C-alpha angles and dihedrals in degrees: 000000000000092000095053117115094233095054111141122207130184119205119201117198110135102181178235118193098248093042093053090049089051090052096047097076090058094049091043089053089053090049091051091050095043110028091163095059125101107238118183130178137210113212142160109266092242092064099044092107089068087067104031136016099206124087101237118114123226088008117203094180095111128222128338137135086281091053106020106164113030133049100208134016124207119198118220114179092197095161090057090045089052091054092049105024097158100041119119090239092055093047092049094048094048091049092048092050090049091049092051094046094047091049094053094071100223119195091204143358127207123203109210093175104059095211128128093244094050092046090050090053090049089053090053089069090071094223119152088227120061108166125200144143119294087227105032126186090259109043096215092058091076091070090067093056125097091192122035116197120205100216120205103186120110099212119063090236089059090047092051090050089054091052092048091049090057091064093074104001091257124165092230124180130197113265140164110300124228118240125187123264118220115200091204092051092048090053090049090051092049090055094045096051102033099086091064101019094147094064120084113244126230123187119208119193112193097177131086140181093266137005099259090063093047116101110212113281090224089064092048087054090055090049091050090051090050092051091050090053087053091057100262127141102227122210118188111211115215119195122197109308093010098092094107090057092055092045091052091054090048091053093046091052092045092245096309092115111063121220111225130196111180144154121265090253089055094046090054091051092048096046090054088065105041124110093210141010124199122189146123126257095309141119099269091055090053090046089057089052093048089054094047096247123148109261138186112206124201109203136183125149096014124074113246090198088066104027106016135103115313136179097009137077105282150154123207125201118199128152119240086232094062117106129197109261126150094189109132097240116169098218123071113269108264096240092057089064089068089067110090130198091248088057091056093046091049090051090049092051092049093046094051091047090053092049091049091050094055 
């Protein structure tokens, strides 16, 4: 059955940015191995641009450079549903999603999130095969699965590839993932970079999902200044709520580092062209990895062996004193404070020398 040309697979990975980027290599590997399959994806609306560059919702347009991996995208605003679980709007949207999934006739669904809400959405599809990890992130999710896969990989990308391989018994390997290309975002990037096109571009991302993962912004400013002295044009990416961090770095570098607030489509287009990306354990760092760009990762409470850079030239800095802890503390994790700006700049120099020597 798995080899048939009309095989239909549903992928569930709702968010967040880095997690979707970790899942994409596995789904891209399936697409490469089975180009004739229908592969659809359920995702939070915010992260749809990681799968398709156009503006249409629940697109059935099929694959193109703007939507290279999946055939159809379903939007599931589960965070909004969680805030208003009994509202009429939530009930209607959940029922409509269930109706669409049931009507699609999926042969299998794979939950690459391992949460109760993602497993429940996978179960909505009505397939006789819902595949997930034997030890998912949320223990109760396993009771939704028809097939439980005991993954052996250390990195989450390796684990997702093992789950994807279980769909058809493939011997899948990790490979470059396919991200959408937006013509409008590419034009925007051309205009942004053209005035100083001869200078290499570095992107610095001082934000992070929570405070314990956030290296001090003062140190990012010193790194930005050091990159500028090395001849780089430095762009400081500011996600929602991070604008003040980017503005601080701009002030500290007397305007030489440029704050940048852009859409996800635009960030993809820009990251394709950078010489170097520097960030903590956050979505833009993983985007650099997904696009094969050299990255320097600054890690603290999260384990880079499991969640760090993968499949691209990289350097990771993490203090021996850091301990794995996913508690949402506001202050930077103590071990991260042992990492100095000169350490990051040295890692960047070494990385770029290694890339140039290849």
